[in-house]
Structure formats: structure tokens, C-alpha cells
N, C-alpha and C positions, 0 to 999 in steps of 0.2 A: 721211393725206390732208393735202395742203397747204391753207393758208387760201384760196388762189385757187380750188381745186376746191370748197371748202365754199361760198364765196360765189357762184361761177359754175360750177355743175356740168355745164352743157351747152356744147358747142362747135359752131359753124357752120364746116364745112370744105368745101373744094373738092377734088374728085377729077377727074383728067383721064384719061379712058379712051377709047381709039380716037379720039383727037383731038376728043372731046366733053367739055365741062365739065359736071360734075354737082355740085350743091351739096346738102349734107345736114346734118342735125343729128345729133350723136352725143353719147354721154356723154363728158365731158372725160377721164374715167379710161381711155378707150379709146385716147387719143393716146400716142405715144411721148414720152419725156422731151424730145426736141428738137421736138416738135409737127410732125414731118414725115411721120409714118406713123400710120395708124389701123387698129386691129384691128376686124374686122367679124364679128358673130356668125353662126354656122352654124345651120341647122335652123329650125324654127318658133319663134315667140315673140320675134322681134327687137324688136318694139315694147315688150313687157314688159321685156326685158333693158335697153332704153334707159331707160325710166321708172324702173326699179329700180336703175340704175347697176351692173349685174352686172359684176364684174371679168372682163377677157378671160382666156381660157384658151388653151393651145397649139393647140387645134383650129381656132381662128378664123384666117381669112385676114387678112393685113396688106397694106394698100394705101398707096402714097405719097399724101400729101395736103398741102394748104396751109391752115393755120388762118386763118380770116377774123375770127372774134371769139369770145369767151367770153360766155355768157349766164347770168343768175341764175335764170331760171325758164322753164317751158315756154311761157308766153304770149309772153315777150320773144323767144324763139328763133324763133317763127313770124314775127314782125315782122322779125327779122334776115334771114330768108331772102328776104323780099320786098324789103327795102331794100339787099341786098348787091350 
């Protein structure tokens, strides 16, 4: 894990789906190396997977995204959603 992911383990990302912008918080480990794609967990327990920083697996769907910012903790990420 890189130093950036240790200090800022959450990411605020923007998804564009059906001409609608969606902003979400994800584990930074779910982003591709280029930060342009995000893996999204399947099945129940998505929130637990987010909080636990579960590593993506091949069954997860990958979506194009735009990284808005990296966040150090869960409280900061909620502010980032409101202020982005």
C-alpha cells in the first residue's frame, strides 16, 4: 500500500451514468492505478467492505470515474461530498 493510501484511504469520486452525475465515497484501494476506473462491490455488505477497505476481486463491476479528492478519514469524506 502506498503512503498516499495509508494517509488518505478514502476517495470521493464522480460517476456519470445515463447523463446523471453521481458522487460517492469509495475506498481508495478500489481505484485503478490511473484513478479513472473504480471497482464496485457486488452483493450485500457494501458499506462494511468500504469501511474495511476490502480489496476488489474479479467479480466486482468496474465503472469509469473521475477522482475529486482523497480523504484521510470517514468524517472528512462526508464534508467532501457536501463541498464538492
